[in-house]
N, C-alpha and C positions, 0 to 999 in steps of 0.2 A: 316199406309199405306201412301206411298209417293203420294202427290197430282199429278194429271195429269196437273194441271194448278195452278200457284201460283203468286199472286201479292203482292208486298211489297212497302209500302209508295208511291203508284202510284199517280203521279201528272201530270196534263196537264194544261197548260195555253195557250189560243189562243192569237195570236198577237193582241194587243190593248185591251184585256179584263181586266176588273178591278178586277175580282175575278177568281180563278182557276175553270176550268170546272170539274176537279177531284182534290181532296184535301186529299193526304195521305191515299189512299185506301189500305187496306189489305184484301186479299181474297184468300182462298184455295178452290179448287174444286177437289173432290176425283174421281178416275176412276169409271165410271158407275153411277155417280150421275146426277140428274136433278136439275138445279138451275134456278129459276126465278129471274129476276132483275126488280124491280118496282120503281116507283117514279113519281112525277109530271113532267110535261113538263119543260125541262130545268134543271132537277135535275142531269143530267150527265149519265143517264143509257146507252144511245146509245154510248156516248163517251167512257164509260168504256168498252163496248163490243168491240168497234173498237180498243182500246188499247190492250185488252186481245188477240185479233185476229191478231194483227200485221198490221192492216189497218192504224192506226195512231201510230206515235212514241211518247211516253210520254216525257215530259220535265224533269221528275224526277222519281226516283223509278225503280222497276224492274218487269219484267214479265218472268216467267220461265215455259216452257212447257216440259213435259216428253215425248219426241218422242221415236219411236222405236229404234233409234240410241243413245239415251242418252238425258241428259238435254240440252235444248236450251234456251239461254238467248235472248228472242225475241227482247227486246229493243236495244240490241247490234248489231242486224243484219242490213245490209244495205238494200236498197230498193229491190234489186234483191233477197237477202236472205229471206226477209219477203214474197215476192211474191212466192218464191219456197216453203216456209213453208205452205202458204195458199193453194197452188196448190196440194201439196203432202200429207199433214197431217191433214188439217182442211176442214170442210164442212160448207156451208153457205146457210141459207134460210131467205129471206127478205120478207117484206110485199107484194111487187109486184113481187117477184121472181127473178128479174133481168135476165129474160130469153130473148132470141132473137126472135122477132116477125117473122122474115123472115125464121126461121128454124122450122122444124118439132119437135115434142116431142122427137123422137129418136135422131135427130141431136143435140138438145139442151143438152141432156145427154151425148151423145158420144163425143161432142167437148171437154168436160172436160178431157176425157182420151186422146184424140188426142193431146191436148196441153201438156200433160205429156209424149208424145212420143210414145203412143200406136198406132199400125197400125189401119187404119180405120175399117177394117173388124172385128178385135177383139174388138175395142171400141164400134162398133155398136151392136155386140153380147152381150157384157156386159150391154150396155144400154137397150137392149130389155129385158134382164133378170130382170133388176131392175124395169122397167116399168111394167112388168107382176107381179112382186112381190108386187107392190103397186096398183094393180087393174086396170092397163091401157092397158092390152093386147087388141089388135085390134085398138088402137088409136095411134099407134106409128107414123104414117105418117101425123097426123093432125097438123096443125099449131096452134099457140097460140090462134088466133082469133076464132078458131073452138072448143076451150075447155072452160069449165066452170072455174070459179075462183078456185074452189076446185081441179079440175083436173090439172090446171096449177101449183098449189102448190104441188101436187103430183109429177109432173115433176121436180120441184125445189128440192124436198126432194130426189128424185132418183139421180139427179145430185150431190147433196151434199154427197151422200154415195157411188157413183159408184167407186170412187177411193180408197175406204177402209178407209176413215177418221175415226179416233177414237174419235174426238172431234167435235161436231156440234154446231154452233152458229146460233141462230135464232133471228131476230129483227122484232117484231110485225108480226109473220107469219100468224096470224089469223085476223089481224086488218081490212082487207077489205072484210071479209067473214061473211055470216050469221051464226047464232049460231049453227045450226046443222052441217054445213060444217066446222065451226071452230073446233067443237069437233072431227070430223073425222080426220082433219089434225093433231090435237094435239095427237090423238090416234096413228097416224103413227110415230110422233116424239118420243113418249114414247115407242112405239114398238122398235125403234132403241136403246133406253136405255136398254130395257129388253134384247136386243140382244148383249149388251156389250159396247155400245157407251156411251159417256158422252154428256150431253146437257146443254148449257147455253142459256137461252131465255129471251129477253127483252119483257116485256108485260105491258100493262095498265089494263089488264083484270084480276080481282081477281079470276075468275074461272079457268083460265089458271094457275095462280100461285098456286092455291089450289091443283092442281094435280101434282105439282113438289115436289121433296123431300125437297127443301129448298127455302125460299124466302128471298132475300136480298133487302132492301129498301134504296134508296139513297135520300138525301136531300142536295141541294147546294153542290153537288160533294163529299159528305161524306156518308159513310155507317152509318145509324142510327138504323138499325134493321137487324138481321140475324137469321131467325127462321127455324128450322128443323121440318119436319113432318114425322111421321112413316108410311111407306107404302103408301105415298100419290099417287104415280103414278099408283097404282093398284086398288085404291078403287072407282074410278069413271068410269062408263060405258060411251059408246059413247053419250048416251042421258043424263046421270046423271051428266056429267061434264060440261055441257053447260048451258048457261042462256036461 
């Protein structure tokens, strides 16, 4: 099976750095797979996610994404090309969600579609369907300050998927949540995998990693472990997967 995402000899050096943040990383991610990236602080896990997602341009190596239109060499795209790729093909969920405080839940999701050129009425209809799908029906007009942390992450997950992204990137999506809410958010991300999407998640939490199909461990910018688990995403319940 052709990987949906592939990195070869991926290297990144920050200006002034004495050692590479990423050092010759090779990684393949299959369609429909859930992959956890772990490692100590400073190991390079968030840097790896940012290079895979086209947020950062590596200083060496390649990143290939199998888009609906064919293979895309992410590292070769200019800034506008990488921004378009992120907007049209990828979805993102971060620890704080990166949502806009001044917008409602509905507007936070709809704006992702409007930026892609979708008319406002259609974008809001699509956003409302995704919010309802993720259990937020009736909360569409609430602003972020009126939502719990778990509800805000549901908004972020809706925004990540509303455009039809086939590949989701999540960076510590449960890091600011209590254990029960963390498990609920992870359930939603793994639901997306069961619905056919691919998930790459950076986490420090072994319980999150244990529910993913694979765990990749970084140390000093290098992959030191890559472990697959059979049926990991399906074996933990909402309560059983959390600490």
